[in-house]
PDB file of N, CA, C and O in Angstrom:
ATOM      1  N   MET A   1       0.745  -1.191   0.017  1.00  0.00           N
ATOM      2  CA  MET A   1       0.302  -0.324   0.104  1.00  0.00           C
ATOM      3  C   MET A   1       0.691   1.366   0.028  1.00  0.00           C
ATOM      4  O   MET A   1       1.226   1.696   1.087  1.00  0.00           O
ATOM      5  N   LYS A   2       0.574   2.423  -0.859  1.00  0.00           N
ATOM      6  CA  LYS A   2       1.253   3.213  -1.101  1.00  0.00           C
ATOM      7  C   LYS A   2       1.168   4.362   0.444  1.00  0.00           C
ATOM      8  O   LYS A   2       0.118   4.144   1.049  1.00  0.00           O
ATOM      9  N   GLY A   3       1.817   5.183   0.951  1.00  0.00           N
ATOM     10  CA  GLY A   3       1.774   6.346   1.637  1.00  0.00           C
ATOM     11  C   GLY A   3       0.623   6.628   2.092  1.00  0.00           C
ATOM     12  O   GLY A   3       0.212   6.594   3.252  1.00  0.00           O
ATOM     13  N   ASP A   4      -0.064   7.006   0.815  1.00  0.00           N
ATOM     14  CA  ASP A   4      -1.238   8.091   0.599  1.00  0.00           C
ATOM     15  C   ASP A   4      -2.189   7.698   0.736  1.00  0.00           C
ATOM     16  O   ASP A   4      -3.177   8.387   0.989  1.00  0.00           O
ATOM     17  N   GLU A   5      -2.183   6.123   0.578  1.00  0.00           N
ATOM     18  CA  GLU A   5      -3.567   5.565   0.412  1.00  0.00           C
ATOM     19  C   GLU A   5      -4.188   5.294   1.881  1.00  0.00           C
ATOM     20  O   GLU A   5      -3.403   5.058   2.799  1.00  0.00           O
ATOM     21  N   MET A   6      -5.678   5.326   2.141  1.00  0.00           N
ATOM     22  CA  MET A   6      -5.991   5.081   3.665  1.00  0.00           C
ATOM     23  C   MET A   6      -6.434   3.655   3.404  1.00  0.00           C
ATOM     24  O   MET A   6      -7.046   3.111   2.484  1.00  0.00           O
ATOM     25  N   LYS A   7      -5.797   3.168   4.776  1.00  0.00           N
ATOM     26  CA  LYS A   7      -7.158   1.682   5.233  1.00  0.00           C
ATOM     27  C   LYS A   7      -8.389   1.750   5.315  1.00  0.00           C
ATOM     28  O   LYS A   7      -8.988   2.715   5.788  1.00  0.00           O
ATOM     29  N   PRO A   8      -8.826   0.898   4.938  1.00  0.00           N
ATOM     30  CA  PRO A   8     -10.837   0.424   4.394  1.00  0.00           C
ATOM     31  C   PRO A   8     -11.537   1.250   5.528  1.00  0.00           C
ATOM     32  O   PRO A   8     -12.254   2.204   5.226  1.00  0.00           O
ATOM     33  N   ASN A   9     -11.294   0.819   7.066  1.00  0.00           N
ATOM     34  CA  ASN A   9     -11.800   1.868   7.767  1.00  0.00           C
ATOM     35  C   ASN A   9     -11.557   3.575   8.373  1.00  0.00           C
ATOM     36  O   ASN A   9     -12.233   4.258   9.143  1.00  0.00           O
ATOM     37  N   GLN A  10     -10.255   3.860   7.613  1.00  0.00           N
ATOM     38  CA  GLN A  10      -9.613   4.933   8.057  1.00  0.00           C
ATOM     39  C   GLN A  10     -10.252   6.055   7.395  1.00  0.00           C
ATOM     40  O   GLN A  10     -10.592   5.814   6.237  1.00  0.00           O
ATOM     41  N   LYS A  11     -10.523   7.313   7.865  1.00  0.00           N
ATOM     42  CA  LYS A  11     -10.995   8.373   7.309  1.00  0.00           C
ATOM     43  C   LYS A  11     -10.269   9.688   8.005  1.00  0.00           C
ATOM     44  O   LYS A  11     -10.151   9.756   9.228  1.00  0.00           O
ATOM     45  N   LYS A  12      -9.898  10.498   7.313  1.00  0.00           N
ATOM     46  CA  LYS A  12      -9.356  11.721   7.777  1.00  0.00           C
ATOM     47  C   LYS A  12     -10.272  12.331   8.052  1.00  0.00           C
ATOM     48  O   LYS A  12     -11.134  12.396   7.176  1.00  0.00           O
ATOM     49  N   ASN A  13     -10.540  13.070   9.385  1.00  0.00           N
ATOM     50  CA  ASN A  13     -11.636  14.114  10.041  1.00  0.00           C
ATOM     51  C   ASN A  13     -11.031  15.384   9.369  1.00  0.00           C
ATOM     52  O   ASN A  13     -10.029  15.867   9.896  1.00  0.00           O
ATOM     53  N   LEU A  14     -11.584  16.008   8.176  1.00  0.00           N
ATOM     54  CA  LEU A  14     -11.641  17.140   7.666  1.00  0.00           C
ATOM     55  C   LEU A  14     -12.564  18.011   8.220  1.00  0.00           C
ATOM     56  O   LEU A  14     -12.246  19.198   8.153  1.00  0.00           O
ATOM     57  N   LYS A  15     -13.667  17.736   8.771  1.00  0.00           N
ATOM     58  CA  LYS A  15     -14.621  18.656   9.339  1.00  0.00           C
ATOM     59  C   LYS A  15     -13.860  18.983  10.784  1.00  0.00           C
ATOM     60  O   LYS A  15     -14.205  20.046  11.299  1.00  0.00           O
ATOM     61  N   MET A  16     -13.216  18.474  11.248  1.00  0.00           N
ATOM     62  CA  MET A  16     -12.607  18.436  13.008  1.00  0.00           C
ATOM     63  C   MET A  16     -11.331  19.497  12.584  1.00  0.00           C
ATOM     64  O   MET A  16     -11.114  20.425  13.364  1.00  0.00           O
ATOM     65  N   LYS A  17     -10.750  19.411  11.741  1.00  0.00           N
ATOM     66  CA  LYS A  17      -9.564  20.142  11.202  1.00  0.00           C
ATOM     67  C   LYS A  17     -10.036  21.460  10.350  1.00  0.00           C
ATOM     68  O   LYS A  17      -9.259  22.366  10.050  1.00  0.00           O
ATOM     69  N   ALA A  18     -11.100  21.439  10.085  1.00  0.00           N
ATOM     70  CA  ALA A  18     -11.937  22.834   9.228  1.00  0.00           C
ATOM     71  C   ALA A  18     -12.596  23.513  10.631  1.00  0.00           C
ATOM     72  O   ALA A  18     -12.710  24.729  10.784  1.00  0.00           O
ATOM     73  N   ALA A  19     -12.901  22.764  11.369  1.00  0.00           N
ATOM     74  CA  ALA A  19     -13.319  23.570  12.808  1.00  0.00           C
ATOM     75  C   ALA A  19     -12.572  24.177  13.659  1.00  0.00           C
ATOM     76  O   ALA A  19     -12.737  25.289  14.160  1.00  0.00           O
ATOM     77  N   ARG A  20     -11.606  23.303  13.842  1.00  0.00           N
ATOM     78  CA  ARG A  20     -10.656  23.855  14.472  1.00  0.00           C
ATOM     79  C   ARG A  20      -9.936  25.200  13.754  1.00  0.00           C
ATOM     80  O   ARG A  20      -9.639  26.081  14.561  1.00  0.00           O
ATOM     81  N   ALA A  21      -9.612  25.476  12.326  1.00  0.00           N
ATOM     82  CA  ALA A  21      -9.158  26.169  11.612  1.00  0.00           C
ATOM     83  C   ALA A  21      -9.919  27.376  11.854  1.00  0.00           C
ATOM     84  O   ALA A  21      -9.317  28.399  12.181  1.00  0.00           O
ATOM     85  N   LEU A  22     -11.250  27.367  11.722  1.00  0.00           N
ATOM     86  CA  LEU A  22     -12.207  28.294  11.793  1.00  0.00           C
ATOM     87  C   LEU A  22     -12.411  29.273  13.067  1.00  0.00           C
ATOM     88  O   LEU A  22     -12.689  30.473  13.076  1.00  0.00           O
ATOM     89  N   LYS A  23     -12.172  28.322  14.204  1.00  0.00           N
ATOM     90  CA  LYS A  23     -12.208  28.817  15.721  1.00  0.00           C
ATOM     91  C   LYS A  23     -10.582  29.757  15.745  1.00  0.00           C
ATOM     92  O   LYS A  23     -10.422  30.643  16.585  1.00  0.00           O
ATOM     93  N   GLY A  24      -9.521  29.426  14.766  1.00  0.00           N
ATOM     94  CA  GLY A  24      -8.354  30.093  14.566  1.00  0.00           C
ATOM     95  C   GLY A  24      -7.587  29.345  16.085  1.00  0.00           C
ATOM     96  O   GLY A  24      -7.038  30.057  16.926  1.00  0.00           O
ATOM     97  N   MET A  25      -7.659  28.177  16.185  1.00  0.00           N
ATOM     98  CA  MET A  25      -7.007  27.176  17.061  1.00  0.00           C
ATOM     99  C   MET A  25      -6.120  26.766  16.144  1.00  0.00           C
ATOM    100  O   MET A  25      -6.335  26.743  14.932  1.00  0.00           O
ATOM    101  N   SER A  26      -4.496  26.231  17.027  1.00  0.00           N
ATOM    102  CA  SER A  26      -3.562  25.234  16.714  1.00  0.00           C
ATOM    103  C   SER A  26      -4.094  23.737  17.110  1.00  0.00           C
ATOM    104  O   SER A  26      -5.077  23.308  17.714  1.00  0.00           O
ATOM    105  N   GLN A  27      -3.025  23.192  16.507  1.00  0.00           N
ATOM    106  CA  GLN A  27      -3.551  21.504  17.111  1.00  0.00           C
ATOM    107  C   GLN A  27      -3.166  21.310  18.635  1.00  0.00           C
ATOM    108  O   GLN A  27      -3.744  20.385  19.205  1.00  0.00           O
ATOM    109  N   GLU A  28      -2.141  22.166  19.470  1.00  0.00           N
ATOM    110  CA  GLU A  28      -1.745  22.705  20.078  1.00  0.00           C
ATOM    111  C   GLU A  28      -2.536  22.981  21.337  1.00  0.00           C
ATOM    112  O   GLU A  28      -2.602  22.429  22.435  1.00  0.00           O
ATOM    113  N   GLU A  29      -3.190  24.175  20.706  1.00  0.00           N
ATOM    114  CA  GLU A  29      -4.006  25.031  21.620  1.00  0.00           C
ATOM    115  C   GLU A  29      -5.412  24.174  21.793  1.00  0.00           C
ATOM    116  O   GLU A  29      -6.005  24.439  22.839  1.00  0.00           O
ATOM    117  N   LEU A  30      -5.941  23.349  21.078  1.00  0.00           N
ATOM    118  CA  LEU A  30      -7.267  22.359  20.960  1.00  0.00           C
ATOM    119  C   LEU A  30      -6.708  21.442  21.857  1.00  0.00           C
ATOM    120  O   LEU A  30      -7.262  21.320  22.950  1.00  0.00           O
ATOM    121  N   ALA A  31      -5.710  20.770  21.600  1.00  0.00           N
ATOM    122  CA  ALA A  31      -4.946  20.135  22.705  1.00  0.00           C
ATOM    123  C   ALA A  31      -4.952  20.342  24.089  1.00  0.00           C
ATOM    124  O   ALA A  31      -5.087  19.446  24.922  1.00  0.00           O
ATOM    125  N   LYS A  32      -4.861  21.074  24.234  1.00  0.00           N
ATOM    126  CA  LYS A  32      -4.685  21.907  25.845  1.00  0.00           C
ATOM    127  C   LYS A  32      -6.174  22.582  26.447  1.00  0.00           C
ATOM    128  O   LYS A  32      -6.335  22.892  27.627  1.00  0.00           O
ATOM    129  N   ALA A  33      -6.863  22.682  25.732  1.00  0.00           N
ATOM    130  CA  ALA A  33      -8.250  22.976  26.259  1.00  0.00           C
ATOM    131  C   ALA A  33      -8.783  21.614  26.422  1.00  0.00           C
ATOM    132  O   ALA A  33      -9.316  21.387  27.508  1.00  0.00           O
ATOM    133  N   VAL A  34      -8.751  20.815  25.693  1.00  0.00           N
ATOM    134  CA  VAL A  34      -9.197  19.280  25.821  1.00  0.00           C
ATOM    135  C   VAL A  34      -8.641  18.229  26.551  1.00  0.00           C
ATOM    136  O   VAL A  34      -9.153  17.129  26.759  1.00  0.00           O
ATOM    137  N   GLY A  35      -7.323  18.733  27.005  1.00  0.00           N
ATOM    138  CA  GLY A  35      -6.489  17.725  28.155  1.00  0.00           C
ATOM    139  C   GLY A  35      -5.718  16.682  27.517  1.00  0.00           C
ATOM    140  O   GLY A  35      -5.217  15.770  28.175  1.00  0.00           O
ATOM    141  N   VAL A  36      -5.582  16.796  26.043  1.00  0.00           N
ATOM    142  CA  VAL A  36      -4.790  15.780  25.508  1.00  0.00           C
ATOM    143  C   VAL A  36      -3.465  16.443  24.943  1.00  0.00           C
ATOM    144  O   VAL A  36      -3.102  17.601  25.151  1.00  0.00           O
ATOM    145  N   THR A  37      -2.756  15.394  24.120  1.00  0.00           N
ATOM    146  CA  THR A  37      -0.954  15.928  23.696  1.00  0.00           C
ATOM    147  C   THR A  37      -1.861  16.327  22.024  1.00  0.00           C
ATOM    148  O   THR A  37      -2.935  15.822  21.696  1.00  0.00           O
ATOM    149  N   ARG A  38      -1.361  16.958  21.506  1.00  0.00           N
ATOM    150  CA  ARG A  38      -1.145  17.869  20.279  1.00  0.00           C
ATOM    151  C   ARG A  38      -1.299  16.628  19.175  1.00  0.00           C
ATOM    152  O   ARG A  38      -2.147  16.587  18.283  1.00  0.00           O
ATOM    153  N   GLN A  39      -0.339  15.687  19.432  1.00  0.00           N
ATOM    154  CA  GLN A  39      -0.099  14.600  18.782  1.00  0.00           C
ATOM    155  C   GLN A  39      -1.632  13.690  18.577  1.00  0.00           C
ATOM    156  O   GLN A  39      -1.859  13.157  17.491  1.00  0.00           O
ATOM    157  N   THR A  40      -2.583  13.589  19.681  1.00  0.00           N
ATOM    158  CA  THR A  40      -3.397  12.764  19.841  1.00  0.00           C
ATOM    159  C   THR A  40      -4.322  13.582  18.774  1.00  0.00           C
ATOM    160  O   THR A  40      -4.910  12.867  17.963  1.00  0.00           O
ATOM    161  N   ILE A  41      -4.543  15.112  18.662  1.00  0.00           N
ATOM    162  CA  ILE A  41      -5.510  15.710  17.721  1.00  0.00           C
ATOM    163  C   ILE A  41      -4.622  15.540  16.231  1.00  0.00           C
ATOM    164  O   ILE A  41      -5.229  15.322  15.183  1.00  0.00           O
ATOM    165  N   GLY A  42      -3.700  15.618  16.258  1.00  0.00           N
ATOM    166  CA  GLY A  42      -3.145  15.366  14.902  1.00  0.00           C
ATOM    167  C   GLY A  42      -3.615  14.113  14.432  1.00  0.00           C
ATOM    168  O   GLY A  42      -4.192  14.068  13.346  1.00  0.00           O
ATOM    169  N   MET A  43      -3.402  12.849  15.270  1.00  0.00           N
ATOM    170  CA  MET A  43      -3.722  11.167  14.905  1.00  0.00           C
ATOM    171  C   MET A  43      -5.676  11.237  14.800  1.00  0.00           C
ATOM    172  O   MET A  43      -6.348  10.448  14.135  1.00  0.00           O
ATOM    173  N   ILE A  44      -6.035  11.977  15.343  1.00  0.00           N
ATOM    174  CA  ILE A  44      -7.832  12.325  15.293  1.00  0.00           C
ATOM    175  C   ILE A  44      -7.747  12.656  13.681  1.00  0.00           C
ATOM    176  O   ILE A  44      -8.020  11.811  12.830  1.00  0.00           O
ATOM    177  N   GLU A  45      -7.299  14.104  13.354  1.00  0.00           N
ATOM    178  CA  GLU A  45      -7.264  14.548  12.405  1.00  0.00           C
ATOM    179  C   GLU A  45      -6.625  13.547  11.139  1.00  0.00           C
ATOM    180  O   GLU A  45      -6.986  13.492   9.963  1.00  0.00           O
ATOM    181  N   ALA A  46      -5.871  13.016  11.631  1.00  0.00           N
ATOM    182  CA  ALA A  46      -5.275  12.151  10.156  1.00  0.00           C
ATOM    183  C   ALA A  46      -6.110  10.636  10.270  1.00  0.00           C
ATOM    184  O   ALA A  46      -5.602   9.696   9.659  1.00  0.00           O
ATOM    185  N   GLY A  47      -6.966  10.473  10.791  1.00  0.00           N
ATOM    186  CA  GLY A  47      -7.812   9.143  11.016  1.00  0.00           C
ATOM    187  C   GLY A  47      -7.193   8.016  11.767  1.00  0.00           C
ATOM    188  O   GLY A  47      -7.797   7.025  12.176  1.00  0.00           O
ATOM    189  N   ASP A  48      -5.727   8.313  11.926  1.00  0.00           N
ATOM    190  CA  ASP A  48      -5.540   7.203  12.641  1.00  0.00           C
ATOM    191  C   ASP A  48      -5.603   6.991  14.424  1.00  0.00           C
ATOM    192  O   ASP A  48      -4.934   6.162  15.042  1.00  0.00           O
ATOM    193  N   TYR A  49      -6.425   7.811  14.931  1.00  0.00           N
ATOM    194  CA  TYR A  49      -7.037   7.486  16.309  1.00  0.00           C
ATOM    195  C   TYR A  49      -8.361   7.578  16.215  1.00  0.00           C
ATOM    196  O   TYR A  49      -8.819   8.462  15.491  1.00  0.00           O
ATOM    197  N   ASN A  50      -9.321   6.620  16.977  1.00  0.00           N
ATOM    198  CA  ASN A  50     -10.490   6.742  17.235  1.00  0.00           C
ATOM    199  C   ASN A  50     -10.468   7.296  18.732  1.00  0.00           C
ATOM    200  O   ASN A  50      -9.871   6.657  19.599  1.00  0.00           O
ATOM    201  N   PRO A  51     -11.104   8.453  19.020  1.00  0.00           N
ATOM    202  CA  PRO A  51     -11.443   8.917  20.274  1.00  0.00           C
ATOM    203  C   PRO A  51     -12.646   8.305  20.942  1.00  0.00           C
ATOM    204  O   PRO A  51     -13.599   7.688  20.469  1.00  0.00           O
ATOM    205  N   THR A  52     -12.340   8.643  22.158  1.00  0.00           N
ATOM    206  CA  THR A  52     -13.463   8.547  23.355  1.00  0.00           C
ATOM    207  C   THR A  52     -15.116   9.051  23.159  1.00  0.00           C
ATOM    208  O   THR A  52     -15.606  10.064  22.660  1.00  0.00           O
ATOM    209  N   LEU A  53     -15.405   8.460  23.471  1.00  0.00           N
ATOM    210  CA  LEU A  53     -16.797   9.591  23.367  1.00  0.00           C
ATOM    211  C   LEU A  53     -16.653  11.092  24.404  1.00  0.00           C
ATOM    212  O   LEU A  53     -17.179  12.174  24.142  1.00  0.00           O
ATOM    213  N   ASN A  54     -16.009  10.854  25.310  1.00  0.00           N
ATOM    214  CA  ASN A  54     -16.123  12.146  26.212  1.00  0.00           C
ATOM    215  C   ASN A  54     -14.718  13.097  25.702  1.00  0.00           C
ATOM    216  O   ASN A  54     -14.631  14.230  26.174  1.00  0.00           O
ATOM    217  N   LEU A  55     -13.646  12.620  24.750  1.00  0.00           N
ATOM    218  CA  LEU A  55     -13.167  13.275  24.176  1.00  0.00           C
ATOM    219  C   LEU A  55     -13.440  13.684  23.116  1.00  0.00           C
ATOM    220  O   LEU A  55     -12.738  14.637  22.779  1.00  0.00           O
ATOM    221  N   CYS A  56     -14.292  13.328  22.302  1.00  0.00           N
ATOM    222  CA  CYS A  56     -15.403  13.984  21.244  1.00  0.00           C
ATOM    223  C   CYS A  56     -16.117  15.008  21.785  1.00  0.00           C
ATOM    224  O   CYS A  56     -16.131  16.049  21.128  1.00  0.00           O
ATOM    225  N   ILE A  57     -16.954  14.970  23.229  1.00  0.00           N
ATOM    226  CA  ILE A  57     -17.841  16.197  23.856  1.00  0.00           C
ATOM    227  C   ILE A  57     -16.547  17.212  23.768  1.00  0.00           C
ATOM    228  O   ILE A  57     -16.693  18.147  22.982  1.00  0.00           O
ATOM    229  N   ALA A  58     -15.593  17.157  24.311  1.00  0.00           N
ATOM    230  CA  ALA A  58     -15.116  18.028  24.788  1.00  0.00           C
ATOM    231  C   ALA A  58     -14.348  18.821  23.863  1.00  0.00           C
ATOM    232  O   ALA A  58     -13.821  19.896  24.149  1.00  0.00           O
ATOM    233  N   ILE A  59     -14.289  18.050  22.349  1.00  0.00           N
ATOM    234  CA  ILE A  59     -13.713  19.030  21.080  1.00  0.00           C
ATOM    235  C   ILE A  59     -14.693  19.447  20.667  1.00  0.00           C
ATOM    236  O   ILE A  59     -14.638  20.633  20.344  1.00  0.00           O
ATOM    237  N   CYS A  60     -16.006  18.747  20.474  1.00  0.00           N
ATOM    238  CA  CYS A  60     -17.034  19.806  20.213  1.00  0.00           C
ATOM    239  C   CYS A  60     -17.479  21.145  21.166  1.00  0.00           C
ATOM    240  O   CYS A  60     -17.755  22.277  20.770  1.00  0.00           O
ATOM    241  N   ARG A  61     -17.456  20.697  22.355  1.00  0.00           N
ATOM    242  CA  ARG A  61     -17.425  22.010  22.947  1.00  0.00           C
ATOM    243  C   ARG A  61     -16.599  23.171  22.754  1.00  0.00           C
ATOM    244  O   ARG A  61     -16.946  24.293  22.388  1.00  0.00           O
ATOM    245  N   THR A  62     -15.360  22.705  23.077  1.00  0.00           N
ATOM    246  CA  THR A  62     -14.041  23.818  22.538  1.00  0.00           C
ATOM    247  C   THR A  62     -14.498  24.595  20.948  1.00  0.00           C
ATOM    248  O   THR A  62     -14.507  25.803  20.712  1.00  0.00           O
ATOM    249  N   LEU A  63     -14.873  23.402  19.957  1.00  0.00           N
ATOM    250  CA  LEU A  63     -14.880  24.317  18.888  1.00  0.00           C
ATOM    251  C   LEU A  63     -16.442  24.483  18.500  1.00  0.00           C
ATOM    252  O   LEU A  63     -16.932  24.375  17.376  1.00  0.00           O
ATOM    253  N   ASP A  64     -17.072  24.762  19.673  1.00  0.00           N
ATOM    254  CA  ASP A  64     -18.700  25.025  18.828  1.00  0.00           C
ATOM    255  C   ASP A  64     -19.531  24.112  18.151  1.00  0.00           C
ATOM    256  O   ASP A  64     -20.292  24.639  17.339  1.00  0.00           O
ATOM    257  N   GLN A  65     -19.593  22.937  18.258  1.00  0.00           N
ATOM    258  CA  GLN A  65     -19.886  21.825  17.054  1.00  0.00           C
ATOM    259  C   GLN A  65     -20.423  21.189  17.914  1.00  0.00           C
ATOM    260  O   GLN A  65     -20.275  21.195  19.136  1.00  0.00           O
ATOM    261  N   THR A  66     -21.374  20.356  16.947  1.00  0.00           N
ATOM    262  CA  THR A  66     -21.916  19.096  17.333  1.00  0.00           C
ATOM    263  C   THR A  66     -21.474  17.856  17.222  1.00  0.00           C
ATOM    264  O   THR A  66     -20.713  17.686  16.270  1.00  0.00           O
ATOM    265  N   LEU A  67     -21.694  16.954  17.863  1.00  0.00           N
ATOM    266  CA  LEU A  67     -21.214  15.254  17.606  1.00  0.00           C
ATOM    267  C   LEU A  67     -21.839  15.279  16.371  1.00  0.00           C
ATOM    268  O   LEU A  67     -21.025  15.787  15.599  1.00  0.00           O
ATOM    269  N   ASP A  68     -22.702  15.041  15.866  1.00  0.00           N
ATOM    270  CA  ASP A  68     -23.223  15.132  14.471  1.00  0.00           C
ATOM    271  C   ASP A  68     -22.348  15.545  13.106  1.00  0.00           C
ATOM    272  O   ASP A  68     -21.980  14.959  12.089  1.00  0.00           O
ATOM    273  N   GLY A  69     -22.218  16.982  13.703  1.00  0.00           N
ATOM    274  CA  GLY A  69     -21.308  17.520  12.733  1.00  0.00           C
ATOM    275  C   GLY A  69     -19.839  17.381  12.677  1.00  0.00           C
ATOM    276  O   GLY A  69     -19.304  17.662  11.605  1.00  0.00           O
ATOM    277  N   LEU A  70     -19.049  16.963  13.736  1.00  0.00           N
ATOM    278  CA  LEU A  70     -17.521  16.803  13.602  1.00  0.00           C
ATOM    279  C   LEU A  70     -17.500  15.018  13.044  1.00  0.00           C
ATOM    280  O   LEU A  70     -17.113  14.645  11.936  1.00  0.00           O
ATOM    281  N   PHE A  71     -18.030  14.124  14.158  1.00  0.00           N
ATOM    282  CA  PHE A  71     -17.856  12.895  13.980  1.00  0.00           C
ATOM    283  C   PHE A  71     -18.935  11.840  12.917  1.00  0.00           C
ATOM    284  O   PHE A  71     -18.703  10.695  12.528  1.00  0.00           O
ATOM    285  N   TRP A  72     -19.869  12.512  12.710  1.00  0.00           N
ATOM    286  CA  TRP A  72     -20.299  11.217  12.187  1.00  0.00           C
ATOM    287  C   TRP A  72     -20.539  11.062  10.448  1.00  0.00           C
ATOM    288  O   TRP A  72     -21.261  11.891   9.894  1.00  0.00           O
ATOM    289  N   SER A  73     -20.061  10.250   9.858  1.00  0.00           N
ATOM    290  CA  SER A  73     -19.867  10.349   8.629  1.00  0.00           C
ATOM    291  C   SER A  73     -21.396   9.888   7.791  1.00  0.00           C
ATOM    292  O   SER A  73     -22.019   8.848   8.007  1.00  0.00           O
ATOM    293  N   GLU A  74     -21.667  10.664   7.084  1.00  0.00           N
ATOM    294  CA  GLU A  74     -22.614  10.646   6.320  1.00  0.00           C
ATOM    295  C   GLU A  74     -22.311   9.669   5.006  1.00  0.00           C
ATOM    296  O   GLU A  74     -21.280   9.529   4.347  1.00  0.00           O
ATOM    297  N   GLY A  75     -23.705   9.013   4.883  1.00  0.00           N
ATOM    298  CA  GLY A  75     -23.750   8.308   3.989  1.00  0.00           C
ATOM    299  C   GLY A  75     -23.166   6.661   4.163  1.00  0.00           C
ATOM    300  O   GLY A  75     -23.218   6.308   5.341  1.00  0.00           O
ATOM    301  N   ASN A  76     -22.671   5.688   3.303  1.00  0.00           N
ATOM    302  CA  ASN A  76     -22.771   4.195   3.477  1.00  0.00           C
ATOM    303  C   ASN A  76     -21.263   4.569   4.353  1.00  0.00           C
ATOM    304  O   ASN A  76     -20.313   5.306   4.092  1.00  0.00           O
ATOM    305  N   GLU A  77     -21.601   3.633   5.539  1.00  0.00           N
ATOM    306  CA  GLU A  77     -20.010   3.825   6.036  1.00  0.00           C
ATOM    307  C   GLU A  77     -18.809   2.750   5.181  1.00  0.00           C
ATOM    308  O   GLU A  77     -17.624   2.939   5.458  1.00  0.00           O
ATOM    309  N   SER A  78     -19.084   1.900   4.395  1.00  0.00           N
ATOM    310  CA  SER A  78     -17.958   1.657   3.511  1.00  0.00           C
ATOM    311  C   SER A  78     -17.225   2.620   2.332  1.00  0.00           C
ATOM    312  O   SER A  78     -16.268   2.288   1.633  1.00  0.00           O
ATOM    313  N   ASP A  79     -18.029   4.049   2.311  1.00  0.00           N
ATOM    314  CA  ASP A  79     -17.610   4.905   1.685  1.00  0.00           C
ATOM    315  C   ASP A  79     -16.010   5.556   1.981  1.00  0.00           C
ATOM    316  O   ASP A  79     -15.582   6.480   1.290  1.00  0.00           O
TER     317      ASP A  79
END
């Protein structure tokens, strides 16, 4: 597999990245606000880490977003 190909269940969280950018926050700032490392935020955005529900809620509150808006994938789950 080439480096830029995603695994079947791995999806980048571009919605979270966009919401973070809209708030003018760096990965480091978001990480500090929700109590994790910058690497964790980077891994979530890259689709390499599945956050807990509590972490998802903290991220949503910090970014003024909903769980559906940031973490629900629309359409077929196999897309």
